[in-house]
C-alpha positions, 0 to 999 in steps of 0.5 A: 452309598450311605448319602444316597440313603440319607437323601432317600429317607429324607425325600420320603419323610418330607413327601409323607409330610406334605401328603398328611398336610393336604388331607382335607375332611370331605363330608357326605351329601347327608352331613352337608345337607343337615349342614344347609338346613341348620345354616338356613335356620340360622339366617331365618332366625337371626335376620330380617327380611330373607326371602330366598336363600340359595346354597352354592355347591362349593363347600371347600375350605383350605383348613379342611372344615366345612364351609356352606356358601350361597346367596341371600335374596339374589342380591348378597352372598355369604359363607358360613363355617360349620363344625362337626356337631352342625354348629355354625362357627363364623358367617362372612356377609357380603355387601347388602346382607339383611340386618340382624333382628333386635333381639339378635344382635347381642347373642345369637338367637337359637337355630 
């Protein structure tokens, strides 16, 4: 009887731990829109020859943060990690990604 209770308690604790780790933050549409505007500003202020930016609807991140994904000039993909204060934390650039502006190579230009 005690062994059954112990196994049940351990099982409940394990399920609770799995639930805690699987809760990703969710962001409302207003915050996502602000993040996309910030991402567009970042791209236009730090890179050359950006004519068109198209954002994806996929904002998933296994770590729970916000990722802004999209395409630049219809030929290069990107993804950007954005924190809760709308700061660009990291950017991943695909092939044919525009070149950085000269004044923004050593430091991030304002966005």
